[in-house]
C-alpha positions as CSV (number, residue, x, y, z in Angstrom):
1,M,143.0,9.2,232.2
2,L,144.9,7.9,229.3
3,D,142.7,9.4,226.6
4,K,143.5,12.8,228.4
5,I,146.9,11.9,228.1
6,K,146.5,11.4,224.7
7,K,144.8,14.2,223.9
8,K,147.0,16.7,225.2
9,L,149.7,15.0,223.6
10,T,148.2,15.3,220.0
11,K,146.7,18.5,220.7
12,G,148.3,20.9,218.1
13,S,150.7,18.7,216.5
14,K,151.2,18.1,213.0
15,P,150.0,15.2,211.1
16,E,152.7,12.6,209.7
17,T,152.2,12.4,206.1
18,T,152.7,8.6,204.8
19,G,152.0,6.8,201.8
20,A,148.6,5.8,203.0
21,G,147.5,9.5,204.2
22,S,148.0,11.3,207.2
23,R,147.8,10.9,210.8
24,F,148.2,12.6,214.1
25,V,151.2,11.1,216.3
26,T,149.8,9.3,219.6
27,L,151.0,8.3,222.7
28,H,151.8,4.8,221.3
29,D,154.1,6.4,218.9
30,L,156.0,8.0,221.8
31,I,156.4,5.2,223.9
32,A,156.6,2.2,221.3
33,P,160.5,0.8,220.6
34,P,161.2,1.6,216.9
35,S,161.0,-2.0,216.1
36,I,160.3,-5.6,217.5
37,Q,161.5,-8.6,216.0
38,V,160.5,-11.7,217.2
39,N,163.1,-14.5,217.0
40,Q,162.7,-18.6,217.7
41,N,163.8,-18.5,221.2
42,S,164.0,-14.7,221.7
43,I,162.7,-11.3,221.1
44,D,164.9,-8.3,219.7
45,L,163.5,-4.9,221.3
46,R,165.7,-2.4,219.8
47,G,168.8,-4.2,220.4
48,R,167.8,-5.6,223.8
49,L,167.2,-9.3,223.8
50,I,164.0,-11.2,225.8
51,R,163.8,-14.6,226.4
52,T,161.0,-15.9,228.2
53,M,161.1,-19.3,230.4
54,F,158.6,-21.3,232.5
55,V,159.0,-24.2,234.6
56,F,157.5,-27.2,234.0
57,S,158.4,-29.5,236.5
58,Y,158.5,-29.9,240.3
59,P,159.6,-32.0,243.2
60,R,157.6,-33.9,245.6
61,Y,158.5,-31.3,248.0
62,L,159.3,-27.4,247.9
63,S,161.0,-26.1,250.3
64,V,160.3,-22.2,251.8
65,G,162.1,-19.7,249.9
66,W,163.2,-21.8,246.7
67,L,162.9,-18.8,244.7
68,T,165.3,-16.6,246.8
69,P,168.2,-16.8,244.9
70,I,166.4,-15.9,241.4
71,I,164.6,-13.0,243.1
72,N,168.2,-12.0,244.7
73,M,170.1,-12.5,241.3
74,N,172.0,-9.1,240.1
75,R,170.6,-9.5,237.0
76,P,167.6,-7.6,235.1
77,I,164.7,-10.5,235.3
78,T,161.0,-10.7,235.3
79,I,158.9,-13.2,237.2
80,S,155.4,-13.8,236.3
81,F,153.0,-15.9,238.6
82,F,149.7,-17.1,237.5
83,F,147.4,-18.5,239.8
84,H,144.0,-19.9,238.5
85,P,141.6,-21.8,241.5
86,V,140.3,-25.3,240.5
87,E,136.9,-26.3,241.4
88,T,137.3,-29.1,244.4
89,A,134.7,-31.5,243.4
90,P,136.2,-32.6,239.9
91,I,139.4,-32.9,241.7
92,L,138.0,-34.9,244.2
93,K,136.7,-37.4,241.9
94,K,139.7,-37.7,239.6
95,L,141.8,-38.3,243.0
96,R,139.0,-41.2,244.0
97,K,140.0,-42.6,240.7
98,K,143.6,-42.3,241.5
99,T,143.2,-43.9,244.3
100,T,141.3,-46.7,243.3
101,E,144.3,-47.4,240.8
102,I,146.9,-47.5,242.9
103,Q,145.2,-49.5,245.5
104,A,144.3,-52.1,242.7
105,E,147.9,-51.8,241.6
106,L,149.6,-52.3,245.4
107,M,146.7,-55.7,245.7
108,E,147.7,-57.2,242.7
109,R,151.3,-57.2,243.8
110,E,150.0,-58.8,247.2
111,E,148.7,-61.4,245.6
112,K,151.4,-62.0,243.0
113,G,154.2,-62.1,246.1
114,L,156.1,-59.3,245.1
115,V,158.3,-56.9,247.0
116,R,156.4,-54.0,248.4
117,D,157.2,-50.5,246.1
118,P,157.6,-47.9,248.6
119,E,157.2,-45.2,246.1
120,L,153.7,-46.7,245.0
121,E,152.9,-46.6,248.9
122,T,154.0,-43.2,249.4
123,A,152.0,-42.0,246.2
124,F,148.9,-43.5,247.7
125,Q,149.3,-42.1,251.0
126,D,149.9,-38.6,249.5
127,V,146.7,-38.8,247.6
128,E,144.5,-40.2,250.7
129,D,146.1,-37.3,252.4
130,L,145.3,-34.5,250.1
131,R,141.8,-36.2,249.4
132,D,141.0,-35.7,253.3
133,K,142.1,-31.9,253.5
134,L,140.6,-31.2,250.1
135,R,137.2,-32.6,251.7
136,T,137.7,-30.8,255.0
137,A,138.4,-27.3,253.0
138,Q,142.0,-27.0,254.7
139,E,143.8,-27.3,251.1
140,K,142.6,-25.8,247.9
141,M,143.8,-26.3,244.5
142,F,144.9,-24.5,241.7
143,Q,147.0,-24.4,238.1
144,V,150.2,-22.6,238.4
145,G,152.1,-21.0,236.0
146,I,155.7,-19.5,236.7
147,Y,157.3,-17.8,233.9
148,F,160.8,-16.0,233.8
149,A,161.7,-13.2,231.1
150,I,165.4,-12.4,231.1
151,M,167.2,-9.8,229.2
152,G,170.4,-9.2,227.8
153,N,172.5,-7.0,225.3
154,N,173.7,-10.5,223.3
155,E,173.0,-13.8,223.0
156,E,176.0,-14.6,225.1
157,E,174.7,-12.5,228.0
158,L,171.3,-14.3,227.3
159,R,172.7,-17.8,227.6
160,D,174.5,-17.1,231.2
161,T,171.9,-15.9,232.5
162,E,169.6,-18.9,231.4
163,V,172.4,-21.1,232.7
164,E,172.5,-19.6,235.8
165,I,168.4,-19.8,236.6
166,R,168.5,-23.4,235.2
167,S,171.6,-24.7,237.3
168,I,170.4,-23.0,240.4
169,L,166.4,-24.4,240.0
170,E,167.6,-27.7,238.8
171,S,169.5,-28.0,242.2
172,R,166.2,-27.9,243.7
173,L,164.8,-30.3,241.2
174,V,162.4,-27.4,239.8
175,Y,162.8,-27.7,235.7
176,T,162.6,-25.0,232.9
177,K,162.3,-24.7,229.6
178,P,162.6,-21.9,227.0
179,A,159.1,-20.9,225.1
180,S,160.2,-21.8,221.8
181,F,158.7,-20.3,218.8
182,Q,156.0,-18.9,221.5
183,Q,158.2,-15.8,222.5
184,K,155.5,-13.2,222.0
185,D,153.1,-15.2,223.9
186,G,155.8,-15.1,226.7
187,F,156.9,-11.6,226.7
188,L,153.0,-10.6,226.9
189,T,152.6,-13.0,229.6
190,C,155.6,-11.6,231.8
191,S,154.4,-7.7,230.6
192,P,152.1,-5.8,233.4
193,Y,149.2,-6.9,231.4
194,G,147.8,-9.7,233.8
195,L,147.6,-12.0,230.9
196,D,148.6,-15.7,230.5
197,E,149.4,-15.9,227.3
198,L,151.4,-18.9,227.4
199,M,149.1,-21.5,229.9
200,I,151.5,-23.6,230.4
201,H,150.2,-25.0,234.1
202,T,150.8,-27.4,236.9
203,P,148.4,-28.6,239.5
204,M,149.2,-27.4,243.0
205,N,147.6,-27.4,246.1
206,T,147.9,-24.5,248.8
207,S,150.6,-25.9,250.8
208,P,153.6,-26.2,248.3
209,L,152.0,-23.1,246.3
210,S,152.7,-20.9,249.8
211,S,156.7,-21.8,249.1
212,V,156.2,-19.6,245.9
213,F,155.8,-16.5,247.8
214,P,158.4,-14.2,246.2
215,F,158.6,-11.6,249.0
216,V,161.4,-13.3,250.6
217,S,164.3,-10.8,250.1
218,F,165.8,-8.9,252.8
219,D,164.3,-5.6,252.4
220,L,164.5,-2.5,254.8
221,S,161.7,0.5,253.7
222,S,158.7,2.6,255.1
223,N,156.9,4.9,254.0
224,E,158.2,7.7,255.3
225,G,162.4,8.7,256.2
226,I,165.4,9.5,254.2
227,L,167.1,7.4,251.7
228,Y,170.1,5.7,252.9
229,G,171.4,3.9,250.0
230,I,170.5,1.2,247.4
231,N,169.8,-2.7,249.1
232,K,172.5,-4.8,247.5
233,H,170.4,-7.9,247.4
234,N,167.5,-7.1,245.8
235,N,168.1,-2.8,244.3
236,S,165.5,-1.9,246.0
237,L,165.7,1.3,248.0
238,V,166.5,1.7,251.9
239,L,164.3,4.0,252.8
240,F,164.4,4.7,256.9
241,D,163.1,6.9,259.7
242,R,165.4,7.0,262.6
243,F,162.6,8.9,264.6
244,S,160.2,5.4,264.2
245,L,162.4,3.1,266.1
246,E,162.7,2.8,270.2
247,N,165.7,5.4,269.7
248,A,166.9,7.4,266.9
249,N,170.5,6.7,268.1
250,M,173.1,5.3,265.5
251,V,176.5,4.3,265.1
252,I,178.9,4.1,262.2
253,F,181.7,1.7,262.2
254,G,184.4,1.9,259.4
255,K,188.1,1.8,258.5
256,S,189.6,5.4,257.1
257,G,188.6,5.5,253.3
258,G,185.8,3.2,253.5
259,G,182.8,6.3,253.3
260,K,181.6,6.4,256.9
261,S,182.3,10.3,257.1
262,Y,180.7,10.3,253.2
263,A,177.4,8.6,254.4
264,A,177.2,10.7,257.6
265,K,177.1,13.7,255.5
266,L,174.4,12.5,253.3
267,E,172.3,11.6,255.9
268,I,172.7,15.1,257.2
269,L,171.7,16.6,254.1
270,R,168.9,14.8,253.7
271,L,167.7,15.3,257.5
272,M,167.7,18.7,257.1
273,M,165.6,18.4,254.1
274,E,163.6,17.0,256.4
275,G,163.5,19.9,258.5
276,I,165.4,18.2,261.4
277,D,168.7,20.8,263.1
278,V,172.1,19.0,263.3
279,V,174.9,19.7,265.4
280,I,178.2,18.3,264.7
281,V,181.8,17.6,266.3
282,D,184.0,17.5,263.4
283,P,187.6,16.6,264.5
284,E,189.3,17.3,261.1
285,N,187.1,20.1,259.8
286,E,186.0,18.3,257.0
287,Y,182.1,19.2,257.3
288,E,183.7,23.0,256.9
289,F,182.3,22.9,253.1
290,L,179.2,21.1,253.9
291,S,178.3,23.9,256.6
292,D,178.9,26.5,254.3
293,A,177.0,25.0,251.7
294,A,173.9,25.0,253.7
295,D,174.2,28.0,255.3
296,G,175.4,26.7,258.5
297,S,177.6,28.0,261.3
298,F,180.9,26.6,261.5
299,V,182.6,27.0,264.9
300,K,186.3,26.9,264.9
301,V,187.4,25.6,268.3
302,S,191.3,25.9,269.1
303,L,193.6,27.9,271.6
304,N,193.5,30.9,269.2
305,S,190.2,30.9,268.4
306,T,187.9,33.7,268.8
307,S,184.8,31.4,269.7
308,H,184.6,30.3,273.4
309,L,182.7,28.2,275.5
310,N,182.4,28.6,279.4
311,P,182.3,25.0,281.0
312,F,180.8,26.9,284.0
313,D,177.3,27.6,281.9
314,L,174.6,27.4,283.4
315,P,172.6,24.1,283.2
316,K,168.8,24.6,281.0
317,I,166.0,23.4,282.8
318,G,164.7,19.7,281.0
319,V,161.0,19.8,280.6
320,D,160.5,17.8,283.6
321,E,163.4,18.9,285.4
322,K,163.4,20.3,288.6
323,P,166.0,23.7,289.2
324,E,167.9,21.9,291.9
325,D,168.5,18.5,290.2
326,A,169.8,20.7,286.7
327,L,172.1,22.1,289.2
328,R,173.2,19.3,290.6
329,R,173.6,17.5,287.3
330,N,175.7,20.0,285.9
331,V,178.3,19.6,289.4
332,V,178.7,15.8,288.1
333,E,179.2,16.8,284.7
334,L,181.7,19.2,285.5
335,V,183.5,16.7,287.9
336,G,183.6,14.6,285.5
337,L,185.2,17.1,283.0
338,F,188.0,18.1,285.8
339,R,188.7,14.6,285.9
340,I,190.0,14.5,282.3
341,M,191.5,17.7,282.6
342,L,193.8,17.1,285.8
343,G,194.6,13.7,284.9
344,G,192.7,12.2,287.4
345,L,191.5,12.7,290.5
346,T,192.1,10.7,294.1
347,P,188.7,10.5,296.1
348,E,189.5,13.1,297.9
349,E,190.7,15.3,295.3
350,D,187.2,14.6,293.8
351,A,185.4,15.7,296.9
352,I,187.2,18.8,297.0
353,I,186.4,19.7,293.5
354,D,182.9,18.7,294.0
355,Q,182.9,21.6,297.1
356,A,184.7,23.7,295.1
357,I,182.2,23.8,292.1
358,V,179.4,24.3,294.8
359,E,180.8,27.2,296.4
360,T,181.9,28.7,292.9
361,Y,178.2,28.7,291.9
362,A,177.5,30.0,295.4
363,A,179.9,32.9,294.9
364,K,177.2,33.9,292.2
365,D,174.3,33.5,294.1
366,I,173.7,30.4,291.9
367,T,171.9,28.0,294.6
368,P,169.5,25.1,294.3
369,D,167.1,27.9,296.1
370,N,167.8,30.9,294.2
371,N,166.0,31.2,290.5
372,F,169.6,31.3,288.4
373,D,167.7,31.4,284.8
374,R,169.5,35.2,284.3
375,A,172.4,34.6,286.6
376,Q,175.8,35.5,285.0
377,P,178.1,32.1,285.1
378,P,181.0,32.0,286.9
379,L,184.2,31.4,285.1
380,M,187.4,28.7,285.5
381,N,189.3,31.8,287.2
382,D,186.7,32.4,289.6
383,F,186.9,28.3,290.7
384,Q,190.8,28.9,290.7
385,A,190.3,31.5,293.6
386,V,187.7,29.5,295.5
387,L,190.4,26.6,295.2
388,E,193.4,28.9,296.6
389,S,190.9,29.6,299.5
390,M,190.3,26.1,300.4
391,E,192.6,23.8,302.8
392,G,194.3,21.0,301.4
393,A,193.7,22.2,297.7
394,E,197.0,23.5,297.0
395,S,197.6,20.8,294.6
396,L,194.9,20.8,292.6
397,S,195.4,24.8,292.8
398,Q,198.3,24.5,290.9
399,R,197.2,22.2,288.3
400,T,194.3,24.1,287.5
401,R,196.3,27.6,287.2
402,K,197.4,26.8,283.5
403,F,193.6,27.0,282.4
404,T,193.3,30.1,283.8
405,R,196.5,32.1,283.4
406,G,198.5,30.0,281.3
407,S,198.3,29.3,277.7
408,Y,195.1,27.3,277.7
409,A,193.3,30.4,279.3
410,N,192.1,31.9,276.2
411,F,189.9,28.8,275.7
412,F,189.0,27.9,278.8
413,N,188.3,31.0,280.6
414,N,186.1,33.0,278.5
415,Y,182.2,33.6,278.7
416,T,180.5,31.8,276.0
417,N,179.6,33.3,272.5
418,V,178.8,30.7,270.5
419,D,175.2,30.1,269.5
420,I,173.7,26.6,268.1
421,D,170.3,27.8,267.2
422,R,170.7,27.3,263.6
423,H,169.9,24.6,261.3
424,L,173.4,23.5,261.0
425,V,176.2,24.0,263.6
426,V,179.8,22.8,263.0
427,F,182.4,22.4,266.0
428,G,185.6,22.3,263.9
429,I,188.3,21.0,266.6
430,R,190.8,20.2,264.0
431,D,193.0,22.7,265.3
432,M,193.2,22.0,268.9
433,E,196.3,20.3,270.3
434,D,196.1,16.5,270.2
435,E,196.0,16.6,274.5
436,L,193.4,19.0,274.7
437,R,191.2,17.6,272.3
438,P,189.1,15.1,274.9
439,M,188.4,18.1,276.9
440,A,187.2,20.3,274.4
441,M,184.7,17.5,272.8
442,Y,183.8,17.0,276.7
443,I,183.0,20.9,276.9
444,I,181.5,21.2,273.5
445,L,179.1,17.8,274.3
446,H,178.5,19.3,277.4
447,H,177.1,22.8,275.9
448,I,175.1,21.0,273.4
449,W,173.6,18.7,275.5
450,N,172.8,21.7,278.1
451,E,170.9,23.7,274.9
452,I,169.1,20.3,273.6
453,R,167.4,19.9,276.9
454,G,166.7,23.6,277.0
455,E,163.8,23.2,274.0
456,L,162.3,20.1,273.4
457,K,162.8,19.9,269.4
458,K,163.8,17.0,266.7
459,R,167.4,16.7,266.1
460,V,170.7,14.9,265.3
461,V,173.9,15.3,267.1
462,V,177.0,13.6,265.3
463,I,180.1,12.9,266.9
464,D,182.8,12.0,264.2
465,E,185.7,9.9,265.6
466,A,184.0,9.4,268.8
467,W,186.9,7.2,269.9
468,V,188.7,10.5,271.2
469,V,185.9,11.1,274.0
470,M,185.9,7.2,274.9
471,Q,189.5,7.3,275.7
472,S,188.5,8.9,279.2
473,P,186.0,6.9,281.5
474,D,184.6,10.1,282.6
475,G,184.1,11.1,278.5
476,A,182.8,7.8,277.7
477,S,180.3,7.7,280.4
478,F,179.0,11.3,279.7
479,L,178.3,9.8,276.0
480,F,176.3,7.0,277.4
481,G,174.2,9.1,279.4
482,M,173.7,11.0,276.0
483,A,172.6,8.1,274.2
484,K,170.8,6.7,276.9
485,R,168.5,9.7,277.3
486,A,168.4,11.1,273.7
487,R,165.1,10.2,273.0
488,K,163.6,11.7,275.9
489,Y,164.5,15.0,274.2
490,W,163.9,13.9,270.6
491,L,167.5,13.8,269.8
492,G,169.1,11.2,268.0
493,L,173.0,10.7,268.7
494,T,175.4,9.7,265.9
495,T,178.7,8.2,267.0
496,I,181.3,7.5,264.3
497,T,184.4,5.8,264.4
498,Q,187.3,4.3,262.8
499,D,188.8,2.8,266.0
500,V,186.7,0.0,266.7
501,N,188.4,-2.4,269.1
502,D,189.3,1.1,271.5
503,F,185.5,2.0,271.0
504,L,184.0,-1.2,271.7
505,G,186.8,-2.3,274.3
506,S,185.5,0.5,276.6
507,P,183.3,-0.2,279.2
508,Y,180.9,2.2,277.8
509,G,181.1,0.8,274.2
510,V,179.0,-2.0,273.9
511,P,176.0,0.0,276.3
512,I,176.3,2.7,273.5
513,L,176.0,0.3,270.5
514,N,172.7,-1.3,272.6
515,N,171.3,1.7,272.7
516,S,171.5,2.5,269.1
517,S,168.8,1.1,267.2
518,L,170.7,2.2,263.5
519,Q,174.2,1.0,263.1
520,L,175.8,1.3,259.7
521,L,179.3,-1.1,259.3
522,M,181.5,-0.1,256.5
523,K,184.5,-1.8,255.3
524,Q,186.6,-3.1,258.0
525,S,190.1,-3.8,258.8
526,P,190.9,-7.8,259.5
527,A,192.3,-6.4,262.9
528,S,188.7,-5.7,264.2
529,I,186.9,-8.3,262.4
530,D,186.8,-10.7,265.2
531,I,185.7,-8.2,267.6
532,L,182.6,-7.3,265.4
533,V,181.8,-10.7,264.6
534,K,181.1,-11.5,268.3
535,T,179.0,-8.0,268.9
536,F,176.9,-8.2,265.4
537,A,177.1,-11.8,265.4
538,L,177.5,-11.7,261.7
539,T,177.3,-14.6,259.6
540,L,180.4,-16.0,257.3
541,S,179.1,-14.0,254.2
542,E,178.6,-10.7,256.2
543,K,181.4,-10.9,257.7
544,H,183.2,-11.8,253.9
545,L,180.9,-8.5,253.0
546,V,182.3,-5.9,255.5
547,L,186.0,-7.2,254.7
548,S,185.8,-7.2,251.2
549,S,183.2,-3.7,250.5
550,N,183.8,-1.4,248.4
551,V,184.0,2.2,249.3
552,G,180.4,3.6,250.4
553,E,179.2,0.2,250.7
554,G,178.3,-1.9,254.1
555,L,175.6,-3.6,256.3
556,F,172.8,-1.6,257.7
557,F,171.2,-2.7,260.7
558,A,167.8,-1.0,261.8
559,G,166.3,-2.6,264.8
560,S,166.5,-6.4,264.2
561,K,166.8,-6.1,260.5
562,R,169.6,-5.8,258.3
563,V,170.6,-5.5,254.8
564,A,173.6,-4.8,252.6
565,V,173.4,-1.5,251.3
566,Q,175.4,0.8,248.8
567,V,175.7,4.8,249.6
568,V,174.0,6.9,246.7
569,A,174.1,10.7,246.3
570,S,173.3,12.8,243.2
571,Y,176.0,14.6,241.3
572,A,174.7,18.2,243.2
573,E,175.2,15.9,246.9
574,D,178.1,14.5,246.1
575,Q,179.8,18.2,245.1
576,I,179.0,19.0,248.5
577,I,179.8,16.2,250.8
578,T,182.9,14.8,248.8
579,S,186.1,14.3,250.9
580,D,188.0,13.0,248.3
581,P,191.3,15.6,248.4
582,E,190.8,15.5,244.3
583,E,187.5,16.3,243.7
584,V,187.8,18.6,246.4
585,I,190.7,20.3,245.0
586,K,188.6,20.6,241.5
587,I,185.8,21.7,243.1
588,K,187.7,24.6,244.8
589,E,189.2,25.8,241.5
590,A,185.9,25.6,240.0
591,Q,184.5,28.0,242.8
592,R,187.4,30.3,242.1
593,A,186.9,30.7,238.4
594,R,183.3,31.5,238.7
595,R,183.6,33.8,241.1
596,R,186.4,35.2,239.1
597,D,184.3,35.3,235.7
598,E,181.7,37.0,237.9
599,F,184.2,39.5,239.2
600,I,185.7,40.3,235.6
601,R,181.3,40.9,234.4
602,G,181.0,43.2,237.2
603,W,183.8,45.2,236.3
604,R,182.9,45.5,232.5
């Protein structure tokens, strides 16, 4: 393959003329640096200094993961390991000789009446133990070489890195030296050639050798899925498929300005590239630009909007659900909606509302016994008429009237004209009055849930500022029901909130969290950190991380794994998903200028 590449690169190229003649430009000429200067303790590679160090001494015991601090250092380091197997028979001969020497010295000290030497006795015991394990093939011997190639832009950076590595290792009684006058051999040893040019080895048996195992840093990556960010522990990629877990639900916590919406938008954009449909409940209309860029549908929800959702829409029959069960479920969910709309219900009123809903559907010939797939659903004013005819429902009828004849009628008393059969659908409720937001979000979620149950399809539903729904017990209960049953319908539910105390303070907050296999903790305020430490069992370092992290940084949980992550977007992605007002204004001005230029060119 290398020869083919070289032929393609050299085909048709002009020869370089030198004093010694002419030659073709080769692959080596293209990838090689302009110059390499080998010094006593470093190599100067086109202004980049590289120094090779080697380990020459180890303690009696090596703890598991003793190399972890070096592997997770936020500095450019190349670590090379060389393990050369050694024949057991010669080692056993040497150990037998060593045992004889130590035993003779112990007997001599005993004959002279000297005080016992614990160090000598320990050495005898260690050698005997190693001999036994080598004879029974429980252990093997290796010649081990460990080398570090550190890099820096100048001598000061190089020295700082060397001092940091030496201080970390020497605290564990592991000692290193620079490969003086052997930097060329050291550079080749730490390059991916598999050549041990330094040959500086220490004999080591299998047990301590296992502690050198390098894959000890936190890692969260898979062969499938999307990029969530960069692992801050070791700069690896956090690649994950949320649908590969026991459920595809996700919870994002973070204070305002911490980057939680930015992270959610980036995930949405990348999920759509995987062919996954996304539906968003947007309380601040900040996903509108994303919807326009992705050719999605943005539905403005307000009292004066032309987009309507009928609370009495007929339920879609689930995959393994009976029509009577679907209708009964729909009635229960509508009772929950009326509890929110009417500011709570007494047990008597609850029963009246339940009966009125059933009779409202029955008036349209919608009953469990009939096929209601193509029946026309009732409206809120039909429900109002049933309430007026019922005994003891006068108060309920009065409280419901504002939703049928008052200022709220335009939103609550119309047939649905919204279609969510798009790759991206955003429900923007910024213009909805604050007191109506919990009701609007409940109706939207009810509509989305009905549509999802009707067709089995990989989808993600994003609910920003989910604490608005969690304000009422019925809204929280409905959200918990979605989270609990989402996997059955190939759905991933993402709940985003900045009000952690309200969310987790709800009786359904922790159950929703427990039914979410993915969690992302962005920067938190000190007021909410205690409840997060308790809920997520955060360590002291993790607590400090979420308190002091920068925008776009946080803790990413996937099942039992957790890593510190930095959300990173490309320039094109950033232009679509940014929420920074200054950046948004610049983008909009650039778009207006582009449209103006196109108009002028077309006019000319």
